[in-house]
Structures are given as C-alpha cells and as structure tokens.
N, C-alpha and C positions, 0 to 999 in steps of 0.2 A: 442760717435761715433755711427753713424747710422748702421743699419743692412746691411749686404752684401749679394748679390745674386750671386750665382755661377751657370752659365748655361753651364757648360762644365765639363769634367772629372777633378778630383782633386786627386793627389797622394802625399802622404807625408810619411816620415819615422819618423816624430816626433809625439808626442801626440797632439791630438786636443780635446779641452774641449768645451762642449756645455752646456748651461744652459737649453735649450730646443731645440729639433729638431723635426720639423714637416715634415712628409713625405706625399706627395700628394696622393689623392685617386687613387686606382688602380695602385700603384707603388710597387716596390719590394725593399727589402733590402737584399743584398748578403754579407756574411762574408767569406772572403778568398776563397779557392777552396775546392773541394771535398776531397783532400788529407790532408788538414790542420785541426788542432784541434781548431776551432774557437768557441768562446763562448761569452755570455753576462754574466758578473760577476760584483760583487761589494758588499760591506757591505749593508745588508738590501735591496738588489735589488728586486724590485717587478715588475713582468711583467704581464700586464693585456691585455688579448686579447678578444675583444668583436667582435665575428665573427658570422654571421648568416649562414655561410657555414662550411664545413669540415676543421678541423685543422689537418694536417698530421705531425706525428713524425716518421721519417724513421730511422731505426736502433735501437739499444738497447737504452732504456730510463731508467734513474735512478731517482727516486724521494726520497728525504730524508724528512721525516716528514709525516704528515697526508695528505691523499688525500680525498677531499670531492667531491662527484659527485651528481648532481641532474639529474633526468631522468633515463635512463637505460644504462647498459653496455652490449653490444652485445644483446640487447633486454631483458635483465634480470633486474628487479628492485632490486638492491642489498640491499637497505634498507629493503624492504619487505622480502627478503630472510633471512636476519639476524633475523628478527622477527620470521619467521618460525622456524629457528634453535634454537633460544632461548627458544622456547616452548617445545623442546624435553627433555625428562628425561636425566639426566647426564649419565646414563649407555649407552644410545644410542649414545651420542656424542663421547664416547670413543671406539666405535667399530673399529676393524681393517679392512683393506680391505678384508682379508680372511673371516672374520665373516660376512661382508656385502654380500660377494659372496654367502655364505651359506644361508643367508636370502633370497636372490634373487632366489635361486634354490629350495626353500621349496615347492612351489606350494600349493597343498591342503593336502599334507601328514603331518602326525603328527610325530614329532621326539622327542626322549627322551633326557634327560640331558646328557647321555653318548654318544649319537650320536652327539650332539652339540659339545662336547669337542673333 
C-alpha cells in the first residue's frame, strides 16, 4: 500500500502507529493543551534536537541520569569550574557556609585559632 497524504485536520481516539513521521521545516508539533500532562515516552526513547537556536523548557524540568553539557551554563564553563574545585585541598572543600563567611570577612587582620572557632 502506498503512502497517504493528509492535508487537513485529523482527530482519532484510537492509537496511531508510525514507522517514521517527518514534520516539514518551520512547522510545530503540539501535544494536548496547557492543562494536560502530555509527554513523549517509550522504552529506550531517544530525542535528538539539532537546533541552532534557543531550546526552551518552561516549568519544572526533571532529568534522570547524567547531564552532559558542552559550552557554558549561564556563561560559566562548568567543566573548568570542576577542575578548579578538584584542585582545592580537602579541608577547604568541607567548609561550612559560616566558615566561608568568616574567611570573607578576615580582610588583612590576623586571627587566632580561638577566634576562628
């Protein structure tokens, strides 16, 4: 059976199975309405988005698994940041927020061990 072209709205309450679906350039895909919990799901589902422009995720977003980013996140090179932190002595990595606050307020003064505690 040859392919079918649909040039009008199509509504169904039954499942529709596609081997492959191509969406024309500069077209949109809409799932349900803003009040529905619509999703793309399936076993081993992979979504690849090759976009040269901004990809927007509006609302809370949950990622399960590792996230790999090339480039920057809000202008910060996260990979380079990790390299910087890995170079810190272990004792500095374990400082509390209060201890960091004390360090920020030291200025040029010398403090004793009893003042630190």
